[in-house]
Legacy VTK file of the C-alpha trace (Angstrom):
# vtk DataFile Version 3.0
C-alpha trace
ASCII
DATASET POLYDATA
POINTS 110 float
95.572 -0.367 221.661
96.008 2.030 218.835
98.934 2.703 217.599
100.066 6.669 218.433
101.395 7.490 215.534
98.113 6.102 213.793
96.365 8.980 216.042
98.870 11.349 215.203
97.865 11.179 211.425
94.516 10.707 211.948
94.236 13.855 214.351
96.608 15.452 211.172
94.075 14.310 209.359
90.886 16.146 211.309
92.911 19.266 211.690
93.397 19.663 207.887
88.698 19.794 207.990
88.853 22.743 210.128
88.345 25.869 208.901
91.346 27.490 210.681
93.458 25.151 208.281
91.246 25.496 205.309
91.298 29.568 205.730
95.483 29.025 205.857
95.484 27.185 202.866
93.153 29.282 200.468
95.640 32.314 202.058
98.731 30.271 201.444
97.622 29.713 197.958
96.473 33.115 196.991
99.620 34.752 198.552
101.735 32.610 196.464
100.173 33.832 193.735
101.838 37.279 193.939
105.322 36.768 193.697
105.979 40.783 195.453
103.419 40.300 197.985
104.463 36.727 198.594
108.166 38.128 199.276
107.431 40.746 200.895
106.212 38.258 203.036
108.707 36.122 203.122
111.124 39.160 203.954
109.571 40.218 206.952
109.037 36.709 208.654
112.818 35.882 208.015
113.348 38.722 209.334
111.642 39.333 212.407
112.690 35.241 212.793
116.321 36.186 212.948
115.352 38.949 215.403
113.453 36.765 217.692
116.154 34.046 217.445
119.608 36.639 218.422
116.886 37.867 221.468
116.452 34.635 222.233
119.767 34.002 222.558
120.710 36.767 224.875
122.077 39.056 222.627
121.175 42.972 222.732
117.887 43.790 220.823
119.458 45.336 217.342
116.787 48.552 217.601
117.373 49.604 213.782
116.330 45.929 212.929
113.675 46.230 215.174
112.437 49.409 213.395
112.910 47.795 209.663
110.174 45.058 211.024
108.342 47.254 211.919
108.117 49.361 209.147
107.874 45.913 207.134
105.300 45.204 209.402
102.844 48.355 208.937
103.899 47.502 205.033
102.532 44.022 205.183
99.730 44.928 207.410
98.124 47.241 204.742
98.412 44.518 202.193
94.926 42.357 202.299
96.444 39.628 200.951
99.419 38.998 203.592
96.223 40.580 206.703
94.909 37.882 205.180
97.907 35.361 205.162
98.973 35.966 208.976
95.258 36.001 209.937
94.705 32.665 209.200
98.594 31.760 209.616
97.984 32.900 213.348
94.260 31.291 213.680
96.013 28.328 212.966
98.693 28.309 215.087
95.942 29.324 217.993
94.067 25.597 217.174
98.525 23.822 217.442
99.039 25.491 220.731
96.224 24.534 221.402
96.340 20.766 220.967
100.197 21.002 222.267
98.995 22.492 225.251
96.213 19.496 226.120
99.029 16.931 225.230
101.035 18.682 227.576
98.918 18.652 230.006
97.746 15.083 229.549
101.313 13.934 229.915
102.233 16.608 232.680
104.860 18.563 230.498
105.557 22.130 230.686
LINES 1 111
110 0 1 2 3 4 5 6 7 8 9 10 11 12 13 14 15 16 17 18 19 20 21 22 23 24 25 26 27 28 29 30 31 32 33 34 35 36 37 38 39 40 41 42 43 44 45 46 47 48 49 50 51 52 53 54 55 56 57 58 59 60 61 62 63 64 65 66 67 68 69 70 71 72 73 74 75 76 77 78 79 80 81 82 83 84 85 86 87 88 89 90 91 92 93 94 95 96 97 98 99 100 101 102 103 104 105 106 107 108 109
């Protein structure tokens, strides 16, 4: 019987061979090469995460913060580097979520 950790590492190696991972890595590299867009993306992601965290903790949504995030999203999505990065990130996250779902169903975890 193979060690489960060895299999996990094999899964990661396989994941890194997917087009989705390669597209994400390329988009991430391109994003990091443009400091302005990189900083804008980090700001957007940080504000989005803070908003989501507060909302999940049961805090009343701050409509000013939501408005700011929506405006930032409009700016981010209009930039080809940032938009490409977000699309590649979502495609990779979809695969990871699918893998997690397969594992969860196999061990009956919800």
